[in-house]
Every structure is written in C-alpha cells, then in structure tokens.
GUDO-377043 format. One record per residue (C-alpha): residue number from 1; x, z, y. Coordinates in steps of 0.25 Angstrom, whole numbers. Example, Ala and Ser with C-alpha at 12.3 -4.5 7.8 and 13.67 -1.06 7.14 Angstrom:
<pts>
PT 1 49 31 -18
PT 2 55 29 -4
</pts>
This chain:
<pts>
PT 1 189 86 95
PT 2 176 89 84
PT 3 177 95 70
PT 4 170 87 58
PT 5 164 95 49
PT 6 164 88 34
PT 7 150 92 28
PT 8 147 92 13
PT 9 137 82 14
PT 10 142 70 19
PT 11 132 61 25
PT 12 138 48 27
PT 13 126 38 24
PT 14 127 28 12
PT 15 122 15 17
PT 16 114 14 2
PT 17 107 26 1
PT 18 109 33 16
PT 19 114 45 4
PT 20 123 58 10
PT 21 136 60 2
PT 22 140 73 -6
PT 23 153 80 -8
PT 24 159 84 -19
PT 25 154 97 -14
PT 26 140 95 -10
PT 27 139 88 -26
PT 28 145 99 -33
PT 29 136 108 -24
PT 30 123 101 -25
PT 31 128 98 -40
PT 32 132 112 -46
PT 33 142 104 -52
PT 34 158 103 -51
PT 35 166 94 -47
PT 36 174 90 -58
PT 37 160 88 -66
PT 38 156 80 -53
PT 39 167 69 -58
PT 40 166 72 -71
PT 41 151 66 -70
PT 42 155 56 -63
PT 43 166 52 -72
PT 44 154 47 -83
PT 45 144 41 -72
PT 46 135 57 -72
PT 47 136 59 -59
PT 48 137 49 -46
PT 49 146 43 -41
PT 50 154 50 -27
PT 51 158 40 -16
PT 52 167 37 -6
PT 53 166 41 7
PT 54 177 41 14
PT 55 194 40 9
PT 56 194 57 4
PT 57 178 58 0
PT 58 168 56 -8
PT 59 152 59 -10
PT 60 142 58 -21
PT 61 126 52 -12
PT 62 117 65 -12
PT 63 108 56 -19
PT 64 114 53 -29
PT 65 119 66 -33
PT 66 104 72 -31
PT 67 100 60 -41
PT 68 111 67 -52
PT 69 105 79 -49
PT 70 92 74 -51
PT 71 94 67 -64
PT 72 106 75 -67
PT 73 110 75 -83
PT 74 110 86 -94
PT 75 126 85 -97
PT 76 130 94 -107
PT 77 120 106 -103
</pts>
C-alpha cells in the first residue's frame, strides 16, 4: 500500500496559466495575514479569489497572490 503525502503547495496544473495553487496555510505564511483577514478582503474584492480544486479543497493561484503582494493597497496602516 502506498501512502499519499499531501503538501501545502498543490501542484495541479492550471490550463490557463500553468500556475501552482497555494493552500490557505501557505497564503497565510506568504502574506502574513490571518484567515479572517484574507476572507474579509476577498469579500470586498481586495484579495484574489480562491479556486475550487475539489469537493473539499480550495486554493489560490500563487501568481495572483504574489501580484497582490507587490501591489498591496495600504489598508489603514
């Protein structure tokens, strides 16, 4: 029997961009934002949308999160 190891960075190819997907844990680590803040920003279109990867899995395109970080709006800082 082979065991499956699930990484924080999903590597499922995206046919549109051939990008990788980041889990919420990875997005939190890369941005320094909490989960609540990420979802709050998404609700008002200030953060990239998540993508449904499966029945119980979502991810964010790494390139979109990186671009957001480079052009991050100043939000009450």
